[in-house]
N, C-alpha and C positions, 0 to 999 in steps of 0.2 A: 609335193607340198613341203615348204620349208618349216622348220621348227619355230615356235614362237620367239625363242631367244635369238634366232637368226634374223628375224624381221625387225627387231628393236635393239638399240644399243644397250648393252649391259656391261658393267665394269666390275671387276674384282679389285678392291682397293687395298686389301691387306691380307697377308697370308701368315699363318703361324703354325709351326710344327713342333713336335717333341722328338726325342731320340727313340729309335726302335729298340725293342727288346724288353727284358725284365727290369722293373723298377721297384725293388723291394722297399724303398724309402718313400715312394709316391703312389698314391692310389689314383684311380681313373679321374676323380674330381680334380685333384691337384694337377694332373697332366693336362686336363682340359683348361684349367686356369692358366697354366704356362703357355699353351697354344693361343688362348684368347688374348693374353697380354702381348704376346709376340705379334699377333695379327693387328692389334690396335696400334702398336708401335710402328709396324710396317706401313700402315695406312696413315700414320700421323694423326690419329684420333686420340684426343685426351679426355673427351667427355663421352663415356659409354652410353649416355642417354641419347646420343645421336644415332645409335644403331637401331634400325627398324626391325631386324629379324635375326633369329638365332636358330641354326639347324645343327643337329647332332646325329651321331651314329651310335646305335646301341650294341655294337659288336661285343660279345663276351660280357664284361662287367658293365659296359654301357654308361651313357650319360643321358639323363632325362633333361630335356632342354628347359623345362619350367623350373625344375630344381636348380639347375645351373644358373639360370637368370636370377633366381632368388639369392643364390649364394653370392653373386657379384653385384646385387642391388640394382637389377634392371627389370623393366617391364616392357619388352618390345611389343610391337604390333603383331608380329608373326613369330611363332615357334613351331618347330617340327622336328621329327626324327625319322630315320630310316633304319630298319633292321638289316644288319649285314651289308651295309652299303660300302662302296669304295669312295675314295676322295673324288674321283672323276664323276661318279654318278651323283654324289651329293652336290658337287659344283653345278652340274646340269640342273638339278632340282632348284638350287638357289637362283640360277639364271632364269628359269621359267617363272619363278615367283616374282622376281624383279621385273621381268618383261611384261607380266600380266598385271 
């Protein structure tokens, strides 16, 4: 049996990352904002209200997706987070949400 995201076309349209390591001048929220802005730029999205969902990972200091969306002035249809997730697993989770 194939996975749901393998039966439906799903596209990742933007990716944003931050540097690895200690960031004494940046907390988790600011790093998330940096990655979010980079992903929007990579996707060519200028209107954050076109984004239907936001997923985060709560590793260590973590980011609550609802708080993050409030911080950037968004109210997406779907928010979610995974404890101790990897980028690959979070990407699969996003693909399943989009496919369903």
